[in-house]
C-alpha positions in Angstrom: -89.1 38.2 -67.9 -90.8 40.6 -65.6 -94.1 38.8 -66.1 -92.5 35.5 -65.1 -90.8 37.2 -62.1 -94.1 38.7 -60.9 -96.0 35.4 -61.5 -93.5 33.4 -59.5 -93.2 35.9 -56.7 -96.9 36.0 -56.3 -97.2 32.3 -56.3 -94.7 32.0 -53.4 -96.7 34.5 -51.2 -100.1 33.1 -52.2 -99.0 29.8 -50.7 -97.0 29.1 -47.5 -93.6 28.3 -49.1 -92.2 31.9 -48.8 -93.4 32.3 -45.2 -91.9 29.0 -44.1 -88.7 29.9 -45.8 -88.4 33.3 -44.2 -89.6 32.0 -40.8 -87.0 29.2 -40.7 -84.1 31.6 -41.4 -85.2 34.3 -39.0 -86.0 31.7 -36.3 -82.5 30.1 -36.3 -80.7 33.4 -36.8 -82.6 34.8 -33.8 -81.8 31.8 -31.6 -78.1 32.0 -32.4 -78.0 35.8 -32.1 -79.5 35.4 -28.6 -77.1 32.6 -27.7 -73.9 34.2 -29.1 -74.4 37.9 -29.0 -76.9 38.5 -26.2 -76.4 35.7 -23.7 -72.7 35.0 -24.6 -71.9 38.7 -24.9 -69.8 38.2 -28.1 -69.7 41.3 -30.4 -69.4 39.2 -33.6 -72.7 38.8 -35.5 -70.7 37.0 -38.2 -70.3 34.0 -35.8 -74.0 33.6 -36.1 -73.8 33.3 -39.9 -70.9 30.8 -39.5 -73.1 28.5 -37.4 -76.5 28.7 -39.1 -75.4 27.3 -42.5 -77.2 24.0 -41.7 -80.5 25.8 -42.1 -80.0 25.8 -45.9 -80.6 22.0 -45.8 -84.1 22.8 -44.7 -85.0 26.0 -46.5 -83.5 25.5 -50.0 -85.6 22.4 -50.8 -88.7 24.2 -49.6 -88.0 27.1 -51.9 -86.8 25.3 -55.0 -88.7 21.9 -55.1 -91.7 23.2 -57.1 -90.1 25.9 -59.2 -89.8 23.8 -62.3 -90.9 20.3 -61.4 -94.4 21.5 -60.7 -94.5 23.2 -64.1 -93.5 19.9 -65.7 -96.0 17.9 -63.7 -98.9 20.2 -64.5 -97.7 20.5 -68.2 -97.9 24.3 -67.7 -94.3 24.5 -69.0 -95.7 24.1 -72.5 -97.5 27.5 -71.9 -94.3 29.1 -70.9 -92.6 27.9 -74.1 -95.4 29.5 -76.1 -94.5 33.0 -74.7 -92.3 35.4 -76.7 -89.5 34.7 -74.2 -86.3 32.8 -74.4 -85.6 29.9 -72.1 -82.9 32.0 -70.4 -85.5 34.7 -69.6 -87.9 32.2 -68.2 -85.3 30.7 -65.9 -83.9 34.0 -64.8 -87.4 35.3 -64.0 -87.9 32.2 -61.7 -84.5 32.5 -60.2 -84.8 36.2 -59.5 -88.1 35.6 -57.8 -86.5 33.1 -55.5 -83.6 35.5 -54.8 -86.2 38.2 -53.8 -87.8 35.8 -51.3 -84.3 35.0 -49.9 -83.4 38.7 -49.8 -86.3 39.5 -47.4 -84.8 37.8 -44.3 -81.3 39.0 -45.4 -82.7 42.5 -45.3 -84.1 42.0 -41.8 -80.8 40.5 -40.7 -79.0 43.7 -41.8 -80.7 45.5 -38.9 -79.3 43.1 -36.3 -75.7 44.5 -36.2 -77.2 48.0 -35.8 -79.3 46.9 -32.9 -76.3 45.1 -31.3 -74.1 48.1 -31.7 -76.1 49.9 -29.1 -74.8 47.4 -26.5 -71.1 47.3 -27.7 -68.6 47.7 -30.5 -69.5 46.0 -33.8 -67.0 45.7 -36.7 -69.5 46.7 -39.4 -67.2 46.0 -42.4 -66.6 42.4 -41.4 -70.2 41.9 -40.4 -71.8 43.3 -43.5 -69.2 41.6 -45.7 -70.2 38.3 -44.1 -73.9 39.0 -44.6 -73.1 39.7 -48.3 -71.2 36.4 -48.6 -74.0 34.6 -46.8 -76.4 35.9 -49.4 -74.2 34.8 -52.3 -73.8 31.4 -50.6 -77.6 31.0 -50.4 -78.0 32.3 -54.0 -75.5 29.6 -55.2 -77.4 26.8 -53.3 -80.7 28.1 -54.7 -79.3 27.9 -58.2 -78.3 24.2 -57.5 -81.8 23.5 -56.2 -83.4 25.0 -59.2 -81.3 22.8 -61.5 -82.2 19.7 -59.6 -85.9 20.7 -59.8 -85.6 20.8 -63.6 -84.6 17.1 -63.6 -87.8 15.7 -62.3 -91.6 16.2 -62.4 -91.9 15.1 -58.7 -91.6 17.8 -56.1 -90.7 15.3 -53.4 -87.9 13.8 -55.5 -86.6 17.4 -56.2 -86.7 18.2 -52.5 -84.9 15.0 -51.5 -82.3 15.5 -54.2 -81.7 19.1 -53.1 -81.5 18.1 -49.5 -79.0 15.4 -50.2 -76.8 17.7 -52.3 -76.8 20.5 -49.7 -76.2 17.9 -46.9 -73.1 16.5 -48.7 -71.9 20.0 -49.5 -72.3 21.0 -45.8 -70.3 18.1 -44.5 -68.0 17.9 -47.6 -64.9 19.4 -45.9 -65.3 17.3 -42.8 -65.7 14.1 -44.8 -62.7 14.9 -46.9 -60.5 15.2 -43.8 -61.4 11.6 -43.0 -60.0 10.4 -46.3 -56.4 9.4 -46.4 -54.1 11.7 -48.4 -52.5 8.8 -50.2 -52.6 8.6 -54.0 -54.7 5.4 -53.9 -57.4 6.9 -51.7 -57.4 10.1 -53.8 -57.8 7.9 -56.9 -60.8 6.1 -55.4 -62.4 9.4 -54.2 -61.9 11.1 -57.5 -63.3 8.0 -59.3 -66.5 8.1 -57.2 -66.8 11.8 -57.9 -66.4 11.3 -61.6 -69.0 8.5 -61.5 -71.4 10.9 -59.9 -70.7 13.5 -62.6 -71.3 10.9 -65.3 -74.5 9.8 -63.6 -75.7 13.3 -63.4 -75.0 13.8 -67.1 -76.9 10.6 -67.9 -79.8 11.8 -65.7 -79.9 15.3 -67.3 -79.7 14.1 -70.9 -81.4 10.7 -70.6 -78.5 9.4 -72.8 -76.5 6.6 -71.2 -73.7 6.9 -73.7 -73.2 10.6 -73.0 -72.8 9.8 -69.3 -70.3 7.0 -70.1 -68.4 9.4 -72.4 -68.1 12.0 -69.7 -67.0 9.3 -67.2 -64.4 8.0 -69.7 -63.0 11.5 -70.6 -62.4 12.2 -66.9 -61.4 8.8 -65.6 -58.8 7.9 -68.3 -56.5 10.9 -67.6 -56.9 10.3 -63.8 -55.7 6.7 -64.2 -52.9 7.9 -66.5 -51.7 10.3 -63.8 -51.9 7.6 -61.1 -49.8 5.2 -63.2 -47.2 7.8 -64.4 -46.8 10.1 -61.4 -49.0 9.1 -58.4 -47.4 11.7 -56.2 -49.5 14.3 -58.0 -52.6 12.7 -56.5 -51.4 12.8 -52.9 -53.7 15.1 -50.9 -55.2 16.5 -54.1 -58.7 15.4 -53.3 -58.7 17.2 -50.0 -57.4 20.3 -51.7 -60.2 20.1 -54.3 -62.9 19.7 -51.7 -61.6 22.6 -49.8 -61.7 24.8 -52.9 -65.2 23.7 -54.2 -67.0 23.6 -50.9 -69.8 26.2 -51.0 -69.9 26.4 -47.2 -66.2 26.6 -46.7 -65.9 29.8 -48.8 -67.9 31.8 -46.2 -65.2 31.4 -43.5 -62.8 33.8 -45.1 -65.4 36.6 -44.8 -66.1 35.5 -41.2 -62.3 35.9 -40.5 -62.4 39.5 -41.8 -61.0 38.9 -45.3 -63.1 40.2 -48.2 -62.3 37.3 -50.4 -62.7 38.3 -54.1 -61.9 34.7 -55.1 -64.8 33.5 -53.0 -67.2 36.0 -54.6 -66.0 34.8 -58.1 -66.6 31.3 -56.9 -70.1 31.9 -55.8 -71.0 33.8 -59.0 -69.4 31.0 -61.0 -71.6 28.4 -59.3 -74.7 30.5 -59.9 -73.9 31.0 -63.6 -73.1 27.3 -64.0 -76.3 25.9 -62.5 -78.5 28.6 -64.1 -76.9 27.6 -67.4 -77.5 23.9 -66.8 -81.1 24.6 -65.9 -81.5 26.5 -69.2 -80.0 23.5 -71.1 -82.3 21.1 -69.2 -85.4 23.1 -70.2 -84.1 23.6 -73.8 -83.8 19.8 -74.2 -87.4 19.4 -73.0 -88.6 22.3 -75.1 -87.5 20.7 -78.3 -88.0 17.1 -77.4 
């Protein structure tokens, strides 16, 4: 795994992807730090983190678009499979390399509160708890981008898919608030979500029947609930969106609450999409 890790890390810094990734983060964090903390005289660096989440829409596709799709396009993934390594070790080596690149700007950001503390009082516990949560949020989004990269051989397609997913996740909570809390609208919203899950299963496995089975297994109980007790669906979609939004989980830390549930959520998203990436590669390995 260490060989894969070193190879991937070296490839990022031999090209421009890592430098663009790091520069984008530090550029926008610097702009917002100047605006909120220096110009606005607010002693809350965590407010900066709360407002720069949109940068993930730009940087995650840059970092993840080639991680597996390029291997598939160049057919070098066949060489990886010939190594005395499991698919899990290959995926983890690649994922840890991306986390290392992401950790560099996070490490630089850790000095910002120390510098700002020279000009006023900084609540270090809240600030560094928020930085930690920001890192986990980015790690979760990187895991999602890696999985999407494993679904295609085209870097551009992988980047567009990742951008779209991060974009939807970023505006998910706001979009959910526009949907009526009625049982009918919740049914429609859940049905669309279930259709997307079924479509994703179809795309990942290349098996239409598998996607249809997933859709049926989720949609039939939903329709049964709507017919038998529709009151259970009222407002349920908004509640679900609030609970699964990757971006919304950060705000508890911003408010000074070290949210253990939020940490478990981030780690669960990471585990899920690393697992799905492994399964995607396993399917290709034995096909």
